[in-house]
C-alpha positions in Angstrom: 16.2 5.4 -57.4 16.8 2.0 -55.8 13.6 0.7 -57.4 15.2 0.9 -60.8 17.8 -1.7 -59.8 15.0 -4.2 -59.8 14.1 -3.1 -63.3 17.6 -3.4 -64.5 17.7 -7.0 -63.4 14.4 -7.7 -65.1 14.9 -6.3 -68.5 14.9 -9.6 -70.3 12.4 -11.3 -68.0 9.5 -9.3 -69.5 9.9 -11.4 -72.7 9.8 -8.2 -74.8 13.4 -7.6 -75.6 14.6 -8.6 -79.1 11.2 -9.9 -80.4 8.5 -7.8 -82.0 5.2 -9.2 -83.0 4.9 -9.2 -86.8 2.9 -11.1 -89.2 5.6 -11.2 -91.8 9.2 -12.2 -91.8 11.4 -9.4 -90.4 13.6 -7.5 -92.8 17.3 -7.4 -92.5 17.2 -4.0 -90.9 14.6 -5.2 -88.3 16.7 -8.2 -87.5 19.8 -6.0 -87.0 17.7 -3.6 -84.9 16.5 -6.4 -82.7 20.1 -7.6 -82.2 21.0 -4.0 -81.1 18.2 -4.0 -78.6 19.4 -7.3 -77.1 22.9 -5.7 -76.9 21.4 -2.7 -75.2 19.6 -4.9 -72.7 22.9 -6.6 -71.8 24.6 -3.2 -71.4 21.7 -1.9 -69.2 21.9 -5.0 -67.0 25.5 -4.0 -66.4 24.2 -0.4 -65.6 25.9 1.0 -68.7 23.0 3.3 -69.3 24.6 5.7 -71.8 25.9 2.9 -74.0 22.6 1.2 -73.8 20.8 4.4 -74.9 23.2 4.7 -77.9 22.5 1.1 -78.9 18.8 1.9 -78.8 19.4 5.0 -80.9 21.2 2.9 -83.5 18.3 0.3 -83.5 15.8 3.1 -84.0 17.7 4.5 -87.0 17.4 1.0 -88.6 13.8 0.3 -87.4 11.9 3.4 -86.2 8.9 1.3 -85.3 10.9 -0.9 -82.9 8.8 -0.7 -79.7 11.3 -2.5 -77.6 14.1 -0.1 -78.5 11.8 2.8 -77.5 10.9 1.1 -74.2 14.6 0.2 -73.5 15.8 3.7 -74.3 13.1 5.0 -71.9 14.6 2.8 -69.2 18.0 4.3 -69.8 16.6 7.8 -69.6 14.7 7.0 -66.5 17.9 5.7 -64.8 19.9 8.7 -65.9 17.4 11.1 -64.4 15.8 12.3 -67.6 12.2 11.6 -66.9 10.8 13.8 -69.7 12.8 11.8 -72.3 11.7 8.6 -70.6 8.1 9.6 -70.7 8.3 10.5 -74.3 9.8 7.1 -75.2 7.4 5.1 -73.0 4.4 7.1 -74.5 5.6 6.4 -78.0 6.0 2.7 -77.2 2.4 2.7 -75.8 1.1 4.4 -79.0 2.7 1.7 -81.1 1.6 -1.1 -78.8 -1.1 -0.3 -76.2 -0.7 -3.7 -74.5 3.0 -3.3 -73.8 2.6 -3.4 -70.0 6.2 -2.5 -69.0 5.8 0.9 -70.7 2.9 1.8 -68.5 4.8 0.7 -65.3 7.9 2.5 -66.3 6.2 5.7 -67.4 4.4 5.6 -64.0 7.8 5.5 -62.3 8.9 8.5 -64.4 5.7 10.4 -63.4 6.5 9.6 -59.7 9.9 11.1 -60.2 8.2 14.3 -61.5 5.7 14.2 -58.6 2.9 13.8 -61.1 1.2 11.3 -58.9 -2.2 11.1 -60.6 -0.6 10.3 -63.9 1.6 7.7 -62.2 -1.4 6.1 -60.6 -3.3 6.0 -63.9 -0.3 4.2 -65.5 0.0 1.8 -62.6 -3.7 1.0 -62.9 -3.3 0.2 -66.6 -0.2 -1.9 -65.9 -2.2 -3.8 -63.2 -5.1 -4.4 -65.6 -2.6 -6.0 -68.1 -0.6 -7.9 -65.5 -2.9 -8.4 -62.5 -0.7 -11.2 -61.0 2.5 -9.0 -60.9 3.1 -7.7 -57.4 5.3 -4.9 -58.7 2.4 -3.0 -60.1 0.6 -2.9 -56.7 3.8 -2.1 -54.9 4.6 0.9 -57.2 1.0 2.1 -57.1 1.1 1.8 -53.3 4.2 4.0 -53.2 2.4 6.6 -55.4 -0.6 6.5 -53.1 1.6 6.8 -50.1 3.4 9.9 -51.6 0.0 11.4 -52.3 -1.1 10.8 -48.7 -3.8 8.2 -49.5 -2.8 5.9 -46.7 -5.7 3.3 -47.0 -5.2 2.7 -50.7 -1.4 2.5 -50.2 -1.8 -0.1 -47.4 -4.3 -2.1 -49.5 -1.8 -2.2 -52.4 1.1 -3.2 -50.2 -1.1 -6.1 -48.8 -2.0 -7.2 -52.3 1.6 -7.1 -53.4 2.7 -9.2 -50.4 -0.1 -11.6 -51.0 0.9 -12.1 -54.7 4.6 -12.5 -53.7 3.7 -15.2 -51.2 1.5 -16.9 -53.7 4.3 -16.9 -56.3 6.7 -18.2 -53.7 4.4 -21.0 -52.7 4.1 -22.1 -56.4 7.8 -22.3 -56.6 8.2 -24.5 -53.5 
């Protein structure tokens, strides 16, 4: 599962960790839960998956509606080869926030691990619709198409991912 190493490095980059969209001021429990999610992210960046999962469990005891804790715990389960638990957490995060793109991408990865390629492709499609400029969605979907034996679609996705990577690199230069 080398592709998860990339996810581990990008936990904070998504901008989701430690901040939940709320109209009102967060309660003390919600603030503590967000702090625990941030600590979980730090642990997972160090590949301390079990400890990160336990931090997310603690966050969810304080704030059961914390979408970030569910997504983060799902990442931990994905990395520890527990795709069913990962899918459950990602699905719950999606139910609570249908626009949380990383949950679709990561649930798609869990479906790939389970060889449920049609479900994976559907999730990657949703991820791409939410983040069309992210090459990772196209790359992951390309891998799913490749595993399914749909060579043309896989190659098209790999080309699109490369094009987006080159465009992003050109903007940085």
